[in-house]
C-alpha positions as CSV (number, residue, x, y, z in Angstrom):
1,X,-12.8,24.8,8.1
2,X,-10.4,23.1,5.7
3,X,-10.6,22.4,2.0
4,X,-9.7,18.7,1.5
5,X,-9.1,17.0,-1.8
6,X,-10.1,13.3,-2.0
7,X,-8.8,11.5,-5.0
8,X,-10.5,8.2,-6.0
9,X,-8.3,5.4,-7.3
10,X,-9.4,6.2,-10.9
11,X,-8.2,9.8,-10.5
12,X,-11.5,11.5,-9.9
13,X,-11.0,14.4,-7.6
14,X,-13.5,15.7,-5.0
15,X,-12.6,19.0,-3.3
16,X,-14.8,19.8,-0.3
17,X,-14.9,22.0,2.8
18,X,-14.8,20.0,6.0
19,X,-15.6,21.7,9.3
20,X,-13.0,21.8,12.1
21,X,-13.5,19.0,14.6
22,X,-14.9,16.5,12.1
23,X,-12.7,13.7,10.9
24,X,-11.5,13.3,7.3
25,X,-13.7,10.3,7.2
26,X,-16.8,12.3,8.3
27,X,-16.0,14.8,5.6
28,X,-16.1,12.1,2.9
29,X,-19.2,10.5,4.3
30,X,-21.1,13.8,4.6
31,X,-20.2,14.7,1.0
32,X,-21.0,11.3,-0.5
33,X,-17.4,10.7,-1.6
34,X,-17.0,7.1,-3.0
35,X,-14.1,5.0,-1.9
36,X,-14.2,5.5,1.8
37,X,-16.7,3.0,3.3
38,X,-16.1,3.5,7.0
39,X,-18.0,0.3,8.0
40,X,-17.3,0.8,11.7
41,X,-18.6,4.4,11.7
42,X,-15.3,5.9,12.9
43,X,-14.5,3.7,15.8
44,X,-11.1,2.6,14.5
45,X,-12.3,-1.0,14.4
46,X,-11.9,-1.7,10.7
47,X,-9.7,-0.5,7.9
48,X,-12.4,0.6,5.4
49,X,-11.5,4.3,5.6
50,X,-7.9,3.7,4.6
51,X,-6.2,6.4,2.4
52,X,-2.8,7.4,1.3
53,X,-2.0,10.9,2.6
54,X,-0.1,13.1,0.1
55,X,3.6,12.9,1.0
56,X,3.8,16.6,1.4
57,X,1.3,16.3,4.3
58,X,2.7,13.3,6.2
59,X,4.7,15.5,8.6
60,X,2.1,18.2,8.9
61,X,-0.7,16.1,10.4
62,X,-0.7,14.4,13.8
63,X,1.0,10.9,13.7
64,X,-0.7,7.5,14.1
65,X,-1.5,6.1,17.5
66,X,-1.0,2.4,18.3
67,X,-4.6,1.4,17.6
68,X,-4.5,2.9,14.1
69,X,-1.1,1.2,13.5
70,X,-2.7,-2.1,14.4
71,X,-5.8,-1.6,12.2
72,X,-3.6,-0.6,9.2
73,X,-2.3,-4.2,9.1
74,X,-5.8,-5.1,7.8
75,X,-5.9,-2.4,5.1
76,X,-5.5,-3.1,1.3
77,X,-1.8,-2.5,0.4
78,X,-0.8,-0.3,3.3
79,X,2.1,2.1,2.9
80,X,4.4,2.4,5.9
81,X,4.7,6.2,5.4
82,X,1.5,7.5,3.8
83,X,-1.3,5.1,4.9
84,X,-3.8,6.5,7.4
85,X,-7.3,5.7,8.6
86,X,-9.4,8.8,7.9
87,X,-11.5,8.3,11.0
88,X,-8.3,9.1,13.0
89,X,-7.5,12.4,11.4
90,X,-9.3,15.4,13.0
91,X,-9.7,18.4,10.8
92,X,-8.4,21.8,11.7
93,X,-7.6,25.0,9.9
94,X,-4.0,23.8,9.6
95,X,-5.2,21.0,7.3
96,X,-6.5,23.4,4.6
97,X,-5.3,21.9,1.3
98,X,-4.8,18.3,2.6
99,X,-4.8,15.7,-0.2
100,X,-5.7,12.1,0.3
101,X,-5.8,9.3,-2.2
102,X,-8.0,6.2,-2.0
103,X,-6.6,2.7,-2.5
104,X,-8.0,0.5,-5.3
105,X,-10.4,-1.1,-2.8
106,X,-11.2,-1.2,0.9
107,X,-11.1,-4.5,2.8
């Protein structure tokens, strides 16, 4: 289990425990965290679970695969370094303390 901090665009923080094997998106959904819509349900077929991963964590989590890279082209104001789709980040003990920030909106 990992403690993950989700920060809304307005600065509101939500710190929740997310079970190993779930995705960061599922952790947000299961804890009713606003700002991550996940319209496709985690199939990497939209960009509505887009977040900015804290820069300290960019090198500590598995990198993006090609499908995620393609979908990030549709995200609101993607960042070449920190943007991720939360449906593509599987939680493990190594992610304890992960911080993600939501964009102003999801598109």
